[in-house]
PDB file of N, CA, C and O in Angstrom:
ATOM      1  N   MET A   1     -18.927  -4.659  -0.215  1.00  0.00           N
ATOM      2  CA  MET A   1     -18.385  -3.303  -0.155  1.00  0.00           C
ATOM      3  C   MET A   1     -19.485  -2.298   0.148  1.00  0.00           C
ATOM      4  O   MET A   1     -19.202  -1.121   0.370  1.00  0.00           O
ATOM      5  N   ILE A   2     -20.662  -2.721   0.158  1.00  0.00           N
ATOM      6  CA  ILE A   2     -21.758  -1.733   0.416  1.00  0.00           C
ATOM      7  C   ILE A   2     -21.778  -1.618   1.994  1.00  0.00           C
ATOM      8  O   ILE A   2     -21.704  -2.581   2.757  1.00  0.00           O
ATOM      9  N   ASN A   3     -21.887  -0.310   2.356  1.00  0.00           N
ATOM     10  CA  ASN A   3     -21.962  -0.156   3.781  1.00  0.00           C
ATOM     11  C   ASN A   3     -23.341  -0.404   4.331  1.00  0.00           C
ATOM     12  O   ASN A   3     -24.289  -0.400   3.545  1.00  0.00           O
ATOM     13  N   ARG A   4     -23.540  -0.626   5.658  1.00  0.00           N
ATOM     14  CA  ARG A   4     -24.840  -1.211   6.198  1.00  0.00           C
ATOM     15  C   ARG A   4     -25.875  -0.098   6.024  1.00  0.00           C
ATOM     16  O   ARG A   4     -27.022  -0.408   5.702  1.00  0.00           O
ATOM     17  N   THR A   5     -25.543   1.155   6.215  1.00  0.00           N
ATOM     18  CA  THR A   5     -26.625   2.155   6.096  1.00  0.00           C
ATOM     19  C   THR A   5     -27.250   2.222   4.808  1.00  0.00           C
ATOM     20  O   THR A   5     -28.475   2.285   4.698  1.00  0.00           O
ATOM     21  N   SER A   6     -26.387   2.212   3.726  1.00  0.00           N
ATOM     22  CA  SER A   6     -26.990   2.146   2.379  1.00  0.00           C
ATOM     23  C   SER A   6     -27.692   0.849   2.032  1.00  0.00           C
ATOM     24  O   SER A   6     -28.648   0.849   1.256  1.00  0.00           O
ATOM     25  N   ALA A   7     -27.233  -0.246   2.592  1.00  0.00           N
ATOM     26  CA  ALA A   7     -27.937  -1.426   2.323  1.00  0.00           C
ATOM     27  C   ALA A   7     -29.323  -1.477   3.074  1.00  0.00           C
ATOM     28  O   ALA A   7     -30.310  -2.059   2.623  1.00  0.00           O
ATOM     29  N   ALA A   8     -29.281  -0.792   4.284  1.00  0.00           N
ATOM     30  CA  ALA A   8     -30.585  -0.816   4.968  1.00  0.00           C
ATOM     31  C   ALA A   8     -31.541   0.167   4.291  1.00  0.00           C
ATOM     32  O   ALA A   8     -32.755  -0.039   4.283  1.00  0.00           O
ATOM     33  N   ASN A   9     -30.952   1.288   3.698  1.00  0.00           N
ATOM     34  CA  ASN A   9     -31.939   2.214   3.005  1.00  0.00           C
ATOM     35  C   ASN A   9     -32.515   1.572   1.817  1.00  0.00           C
ATOM     36  O   ASN A   9     -33.695   1.749   1.514  1.00  0.00           O
ATOM     37  N   ALA A  10     -31.600   0.723   1.033  1.00  0.00           N
ATOM     38  CA  ALA A  10     -32.093   0.138  -0.113  1.00  0.00           C
ATOM     39  C   ALA A  10     -33.208  -0.984   0.277  1.00  0.00           C
ATOM     40  O   ALA A  10     -34.190  -1.144  -0.448  1.00  0.00           O
ATOM     41  N   GLY A  11     -33.014  -1.729   1.420  1.00  0.00           N
ATOM     42  CA  GLY A  11     -33.982  -2.553   1.902  1.00  0.00           C
ATOM     43  C   GLY A  11     -35.283  -1.987   2.194  1.00  0.00           C
ATOM     44  O   GLY A  11     -36.325  -2.569   1.894  1.00  0.00           O
ATOM     45  N   ALA A  12     -35.242  -0.844   2.783  1.00  0.00           N
ATOM     46  CA  ALA A  12     -36.396  -0.080   3.186  1.00  0.00           C
ATOM     47  C   ALA A  12     -37.144   0.419   1.989  1.00  0.00           C
ATOM     48  O   ALA A  12     -38.374   0.438   1.998  1.00  0.00           O
ATOM     49  N   LEU A  13     -36.449   0.823   0.963  1.00  0.00           N
ATOM     50  CA  LEU A  13     -37.003   1.183  -0.232  1.00  0.00           C
ATOM     51  C   LEU A  13     -37.753   0.090  -0.920  1.00  0.00           C
ATOM     52  O   LEU A  13     -38.862   0.276  -1.421  1.00  0.00           O
ATOM     53  N   VAL A  14     -37.106  -1.088  -0.934  1.00  0.00           N
ATOM     54  CA  VAL A  14     -37.755  -2.182  -1.595  1.00  0.00           C
ATOM     55  C   VAL A  14     -39.022  -2.648  -0.953  1.00  0.00           C
ATOM     56  O   VAL A  14     -40.034  -2.964  -1.578  1.00  0.00           O
ATOM     57  N   ARG A  15     -38.865  -2.667   0.510  1.00  0.00           N
ATOM     58  CA  ARG A  15     -40.135  -2.950   1.318  1.00  0.00           C
ATOM     59  C   ARG A  15     -41.277  -1.937   1.060  1.00  0.00           C
ATOM     60  O   ARG A  15     -42.446  -2.315   0.992  1.00  0.00           O
ATOM     61  N   ALA A  16     -40.909  -0.628   0.916  1.00  0.00           N
ATOM     62  CA  ALA A  16     -41.911   0.359   0.636  1.00  0.00           C
ATOM     63  C   ALA A  16     -42.541   0.236  -0.857  1.00  0.00           C
ATOM     64  O   ALA A  16     -43.683   0.630  -1.092  1.00  0.00           O
ATOM     65  N   LEU A  17     -41.819  -0.263  -1.710  1.00  0.00           N
ATOM     66  CA  LEU A  17     -42.177  -0.415  -3.078  1.00  0.00           C
ATOM     67  C   LEU A  17     -42.704  -1.887  -3.406  1.00  0.00           C
ATOM     68  O   LEU A  17     -42.752  -2.270  -4.576  1.00  0.00           O
ATOM     69  N   ARG A  18     -43.099  -2.706  -2.340  1.00  0.00           N
ATOM     70  CA  ARG A  18     -43.467  -4.031  -2.463  1.00  0.00           C
ATOM     71  C   ARG A  18     -44.730  -4.096  -3.442  1.00  0.00           C
ATOM     72  O   ARG A  18     -44.796  -5.014  -4.259  1.00  0.00           O
ATOM     73  N   GLU A  19     -45.626  -3.229  -3.371  1.00  0.00           N
ATOM     74  CA  GLU A  19     -46.734  -3.315  -4.247  1.00  0.00           C
ATOM     75  C   GLU A  19     -46.676  -3.005  -5.589  1.00  0.00           C
ATOM     76  O   GLU A  19     -47.565  -3.291  -6.391  1.00  0.00           O
ATOM     77  N   PHE A  20     -45.491  -2.336  -5.894  1.00  0.00           N
ATOM     78  CA  PHE A  20     -45.217  -1.862  -7.314  1.00  0.00           C
ATOM     79  C   PHE A  20     -44.710  -2.945  -8.174  1.00  0.00           C
ATOM     80  O   PHE A  20     -44.199  -3.943  -7.666  1.00  0.00           O
ATOM     81  N   ASN A  21     -44.827  -2.800  -9.498  1.00  0.00           N
ATOM     82  CA  ASN A  21     -44.244  -3.908 -10.375  1.00  0.00           C
ATOM     83  C   ASN A  21     -42.638  -3.794 -10.370  1.00  0.00           C
ATOM     84  O   ASN A  21     -42.001  -2.852  -9.899  1.00  0.00           O
ATOM     85  N   ALA A  22     -42.150  -4.863 -10.944  1.00  0.00           N
ATOM     86  CA  ALA A  22     -40.596  -5.040 -11.054  1.00  0.00           C
ATOM     87  C   ALA A  22     -40.042  -3.825 -11.708  1.00  0.00           C
ATOM     88  O   ALA A  22     -39.039  -3.329 -11.194  1.00  0.00           O
ATOM     89  N   LYS A  23     -40.558  -3.273 -12.777  1.00  0.00           N
ATOM     90  CA  LYS A  23     -39.918  -2.178 -13.496  1.00  0.00           C
ATOM     91  C   LYS A  23     -39.983  -0.846 -12.667  1.00  0.00           C
ATOM     92  O   LYS A  23     -39.142   0.015 -12.924  1.00  0.00           O
ATOM     93  N   ALA A  24     -40.810  -0.642 -11.806  1.00  0.00           N
ATOM     94  CA  ALA A  24     -40.827   0.570 -11.040  1.00  0.00           C
ATOM     95  C   ALA A  24     -39.776   0.381  -9.861  1.00  0.00           C
ATOM     96  O   ALA A  24     -39.116   1.353  -9.491  1.00  0.00           O
ATOM     97  N   VAL A  25     -39.623  -0.842  -9.282  1.00  0.00           N
ATOM     98  CA  VAL A  25     -38.679  -1.073  -8.257  1.00  0.00           C
ATOM     99  C   VAL A  25     -37.277  -0.884  -8.845  1.00  0.00           C
ATOM    100  O   VAL A  25     -36.413  -0.257  -8.232  1.00  0.00           O
ATOM    101  N   ILE A  26     -37.062  -1.452 -10.075  1.00  0.00           N
ATOM    102  CA  ILE A  26     -35.736  -1.465 -10.633  1.00  0.00           C
ATOM    103  C   ILE A  26     -35.443   0.008 -11.049  1.00  0.00           C
ATOM    104  O   ILE A  26     -34.290   0.434 -10.984  1.00  0.00           O
ATOM    105  N   GLY A  27     -36.415   0.747 -11.452  1.00  0.00           N
ATOM    106  CA  GLY A  27     -36.260   2.148 -11.806  1.00  0.00           C
ATOM    107  C   GLY A  27     -35.828   2.911 -10.593  1.00  0.00           C
ATOM    108  O   GLY A  27     -34.968   3.781 -10.735  1.00  0.00           O
ATOM    109  N   LYS A  28     -36.362   2.659  -9.364  1.00  0.00           N
ATOM    110  CA  LYS A  28     -35.855   3.330  -8.170  1.00  0.00           C
ATOM    111  C   LYS A  28     -34.458   3.007  -7.725  1.00  0.00           C
ATOM    112  O   LYS A  28     -33.619   3.854  -7.416  1.00  0.00           O
ATOM    113  N   LEU A  29     -34.275   1.640  -7.720  1.00  0.00           N
ATOM    114  CA  LEU A  29     -33.018   1.078  -7.301  1.00  0.00           C
ATOM    115  C   LEU A  29     -31.709   1.293  -8.165  1.00  0.00           C
ATOM    116  O   LEU A  29     -30.569   1.277  -7.700  1.00  0.00           O
ATOM    117  N   ASN A  30     -32.064   1.509  -9.574  1.00  0.00           N
ATOM    118  CA  ASN A  30     -30.907   1.778 -10.533  1.00  0.00           C
ATOM    119  C   ASN A  30     -30.022   2.888 -10.122  1.00  0.00           C
ATOM    120  O   ASN A  30     -28.806   2.702 -10.094  1.00  0.00           O
ATOM    121  N   PRO A  31     -30.529   4.005  -9.807  1.00  0.00           N
ATOM    122  CA  PRO A  31     -29.639   5.162  -9.545  1.00  0.00           C
ATOM    123  C   PRO A  31     -28.899   4.940  -8.219  1.00  0.00           C
ATOM    124  O   PRO A  31     -27.810   5.498  -8.087  1.00  0.00           O
ATOM    125  N   ILE A  32     -29.384   4.176  -7.216  1.00  0.00           N
ATOM    126  CA  ILE A  32     -28.753   3.882  -5.936  1.00  0.00           C
ATOM    127  C   ILE A  32     -27.582   2.911  -6.321  1.00  0.00           C
ATOM    128  O   ILE A  32     -26.425   3.155  -5.976  1.00  0.00           O
ATOM    129  N   ILE A  33     -27.900   1.877  -6.998  1.00  0.00           N
ATOM    130  CA  ILE A  33     -26.841   0.886  -7.356  1.00  0.00           C
ATOM    131  C   ILE A  33     -25.693   1.601  -8.319  1.00  0.00           C
ATOM    132  O   ILE A  33     -24.503   1.373  -8.100  1.00  0.00           O
ATOM    133  N   ARG A  34     -26.045   2.338  -9.223  1.00  0.00           N
ATOM    134  CA  ARG A  34     -25.048   3.162 -10.025  1.00  0.00           C
ATOM    135  C   ARG A  34     -24.246   3.946  -9.153  1.00  0.00           C
ATOM    136  O   ARG A  34     -23.034   3.960  -9.367  1.00  0.00           O
ATOM    137  N   GLY A  35     -24.791   4.709  -8.051  1.00  0.00           N
ATOM    138  CA  GLY A  35     -23.970   5.444  -7.193  1.00  0.00           C
ATOM    139  C   GLY A  35     -23.027   4.642  -6.432  1.00  0.00           C
ATOM    140  O   GLY A  35     -21.891   5.079  -6.248  1.00  0.00           O
ATOM    141  N   TRP A  36     -23.385   3.500  -5.967  1.00  0.00           N
ATOM    142  CA  TRP A  36     -22.488   2.557  -5.128  1.00  0.00           C
ATOM    143  C   TRP A  36     -21.373   2.222  -6.184  1.00  0.00           C
ATOM    144  O   TRP A  36     -20.190   2.407  -5.897  1.00  0.00           O
ATOM    145  N   ALA A  37     -21.719   1.777  -7.288  1.00  0.00           N
ATOM    146  CA  ALA A  37     -20.761   1.251  -8.278  1.00  0.00           C
ATOM    147  C   ALA A  37     -19.734   2.427  -8.548  1.00  0.00           C
ATOM    148  O   ALA A  37     -18.531   2.168  -8.513  1.00  0.00           O
ATOM    149  N   ALA A  38     -20.188   3.751  -8.825  1.00  0.00           N
ATOM    150  CA  ALA A  38     -19.299   4.824  -9.129  1.00  0.00           C
ATOM    151  C   ALA A  38     -18.391   5.085  -7.901  1.00  0.00           C
ATOM    152  O   ALA A  38     -17.187   5.298  -8.038  1.00  0.00           O
ATOM    153  N   TYR A  39     -19.004   5.062  -6.709  1.00  0.00           N
ATOM    154  CA  TYR A  39     -18.204   5.375  -5.416  1.00  0.00           C
ATOM    155  C   TYR A  39     -17.166   4.301  -5.163  1.00  0.00           C
ATOM    156  O   TYR A  39     -16.061   4.656  -4.753  1.00  0.00           O
ATOM    157  N   TYR A  40     -17.392   3.166  -5.346  1.00  0.00           N
ATOM    158  CA  TYR A  40     -16.442   2.007  -5.071  1.00  0.00           C
ATOM    159  C   TYR A  40     -15.659   1.487  -6.162  1.00  0.00           C
ATOM    160  O   TYR A  40     -14.916   0.518  -6.009  1.00  0.00           O
ATOM    161  N   ARG A  41     -15.811   2.157  -7.376  1.00  0.00           N
ATOM    162  CA  ARG A  41     -15.130   1.657  -8.595  1.00  0.00           C
ATOM    163  C   ARG A  41     -13.605   1.748  -8.428  1.00  0.00           C
ATOM    164  O   ARG A  41     -12.930   0.786  -8.795  1.00  0.00           O
ATOM    165  N   THR A  42     -13.007   2.837  -7.900  1.00  0.00           N
ATOM    166  CA  THR A  42     -11.607   2.888  -7.708  1.00  0.00           C
ATOM    167  C   THR A  42     -11.080   1.992  -6.656  1.00  0.00           C
ATOM    168  O   THR A  42      -9.943   1.535  -6.776  1.00  0.00           O
ATOM    169  N   VAL A  43     -11.828   1.699  -5.619  1.00  0.00           N
ATOM    170  CA  VAL A  43     -11.282   0.970  -4.558  1.00  0.00           C
ATOM    171  C   VAL A  43     -11.223  -0.480  -4.982  1.00  0.00           C
ATOM    172  O   VAL A  43     -10.261  -1.174  -4.652  1.00  0.00           O
ATOM    173  N   VAL A  44     -12.220  -0.960  -5.703  1.00  0.00           N
ATOM    174  CA  VAL A  44     -12.223  -2.319  -6.171  1.00  0.00           C
ATOM    175  C   VAL A  44     -11.146  -2.586  -7.138  1.00  0.00           C
ATOM    176  O   VAL A  44     -10.457  -3.596  -6.990  1.00  0.00           O
ATOM    177  N   SER A  45     -10.937  -1.773  -8.118  1.00  0.00           N
ATOM    178  CA  SER A  45      -9.963  -1.832  -9.143  1.00  0.00           C
ATOM    179  C   SER A  45      -8.571  -1.854  -8.527  1.00  0.00           C
ATOM    180  O   SER A  45      -7.711  -2.655  -8.894  1.00  0.00           O
ATOM    181  N   SER A  46      -8.370  -0.883  -7.516  1.00  0.00           N
ATOM    182  CA  SER A  46      -7.110  -0.908  -6.841  1.00  0.00           C
ATOM    183  C   SER A  46      -6.825  -1.986  -6.162  1.00  0.00           C
ATOM    184  O   SER A  46      -5.648  -2.345  -6.139  1.00  0.00           O
ATOM    185  N   LEU A  47      -7.766  -2.705  -5.496  1.00  0.00           N
ATOM    186  CA  LEU A  47      -7.538  -4.033  -4.837  1.00  0.00           C
ATOM    187  C   LEU A  47      -7.107  -5.038  -5.805  1.00  0.00           C
ATOM    188  O   LEU A  47      -6.151  -5.783  -5.589  1.00  0.00           O
ATOM    189  N   ALA A  48      -7.814  -5.063  -6.878  1.00  0.00           N
ATOM    190  CA  ALA A  48      -7.619  -6.138  -7.947  1.00  0.00           C
ATOM    191  C   ALA A  48      -6.184  -5.930  -8.463  1.00  0.00           C
ATOM    192  O   ALA A  48      -5.478  -6.934  -8.554  1.00  0.00           O
ATOM    193  N   PHE A  49      -5.690  -4.761  -8.803  1.00  0.00           N
ATOM    194  CA  PHE A  49      -4.379  -4.481  -9.322  1.00  0.00           C
ATOM    195  C   PHE A  49      -3.271  -4.740  -8.366  1.00  0.00           C
ATOM    196  O   PHE A  49      -2.157  -5.085  -8.758  1.00  0.00           O
ATOM    197  N   ALA A  50      -3.598  -4.562  -7.008  1.00  0.00           N
ATOM    198  CA  ALA A  50      -2.564  -4.845  -5.926  1.00  0.00           C
ATOM    199  C   ALA A  50      -2.427  -6.334  -5.789  1.00  0.00           C
ATOM    200  O   ALA A  50      -1.333  -6.850  -5.559  1.00  0.00           O
ATOM    201  N   LYS A  51      -3.569  -7.049  -5.933  1.00  0.00           N
ATOM    202  CA  LYS A  51      -3.337  -8.589  -5.920  1.00  0.00           C
ATOM    203  C   LYS A  51      -2.553  -9.137  -7.152  1.00  0.00           C
ATOM    204  O   LYS A  51      -1.767 -10.079  -7.044  1.00  0.00           O
ATOM    205  N   LEU A  52      -2.799  -8.517  -8.291  1.00  0.00           N
ATOM    206  CA  LEU A  52      -2.198  -8.801  -9.529  1.00  0.00           C
ATOM    207  C   LEU A  52      -0.705  -8.504  -9.377  1.00  0.00           C
ATOM    208  O   LEU A  52       0.146  -9.357  -9.628  1.00  0.00           O
ATOM    209  N   ASP A  53      -0.417  -7.283  -8.963  1.00  0.00           N
ATOM    210  CA  ASP A  53       0.986  -6.900  -8.678  1.00  0.00           C
ATOM    211  C   ASP A  53       1.760  -7.906  -7.840  1.00  0.00           C
ATOM    212  O   ASP A  53       2.871  -8.336  -8.148  1.00  0.00           O
ATOM    213  N   GLY A  54       1.062  -8.247  -6.733  1.00  0.00           N
ATOM    214  CA  GLY A  54       1.750  -9.176  -5.776  1.00  0.00           C
ATOM    215  C   GLY A  54       1.969 -10.533  -6.435  1.00  0.00           C
ATOM    216  O   GLY A  54       2.994 -11.184  -6.232  1.00  0.00           O
ATOM    217  N   HIS A  55       0.992 -10.940  -7.221  1.00  0.00           N
ATOM    218  CA  HIS A  55       1.100 -12.274  -7.842  1.00  0.00           C
ATOM    219  C   HIS A  55       2.308 -12.258  -8.913  1.00  0.00           C
ATOM    220  O   HIS A  55       3.145 -13.158  -8.982  1.00  0.00           O
ATOM    221  N   VAL A  56       2.288 -11.150  -9.714  1.00  0.00           N
ATOM    222  CA  VAL A  56       3.430 -11.052 -10.683  1.00  0.00           C
ATOM    223  C   VAL A  56       4.805 -10.901 -10.020  1.00  0.00           C
ATOM    224  O   VAL A  56       5.826 -11.365 -10.529  1.00  0.00           O
ATOM    225  N   TRP A  57       4.784 -10.227  -8.855  1.00  0.00           N
ATOM    226  CA  TRP A  57       6.091 -10.129  -8.081  1.00  0.00           C
ATOM    227  C   TRP A  57       6.628 -11.473  -7.738  1.00  0.00           C
ATOM    228  O   TRP A  57       7.789 -11.802  -7.978  1.00  0.00           O
ATOM    229  N   THR A  58       5.702 -12.275  -7.140  1.00  0.00           N
ATOM    230  CA  THR A  58       6.070 -13.698  -6.811  1.00  0.00           C
ATOM    231  C   THR A  58       6.437 -14.656  -7.878  1.00  0.00           C
ATOM    232  O   THR A  58       7.050 -15.693  -7.623  1.00  0.00           O
ATOM    233  N   LEU A  59       6.061 -14.312  -9.094  1.00  0.00           N
ATOM    234  CA  LEU A  59       6.455 -15.045 -10.293  1.00  0.00           C
ATOM    235  C   LEU A  59       7.767 -14.813 -10.707  1.00  0.00           C
ATOM    236  O   LEU A  59       8.443 -15.700 -11.228  1.00  0.00           O
ATOM    237  N   THR A  60       8.222 -13.545 -10.487  1.00  0.00           N
ATOM    238  CA  THR A  60       9.545 -13.114 -10.992  1.00  0.00           C
ATOM    239  C   THR A  60      10.627 -13.344  -9.985  1.00  0.00           C
ATOM    240  O   THR A  60      11.790 -13.039 -10.248  1.00  0.00           O
TER     241      THR A  60
END
């Protein structure tokens, strides 16, 4: 669900922070990942509920 531009930006950030320790890299990536999760939260849940609704419909 992550678009290519955002994934490329995250990859560039990781490459730029290659010399830093894991805690620093995670600290920089955490806000980006949280933003992706917040943005796509409703899309993913609506897809899951749509599949569940279809499954329940076929059972009845």
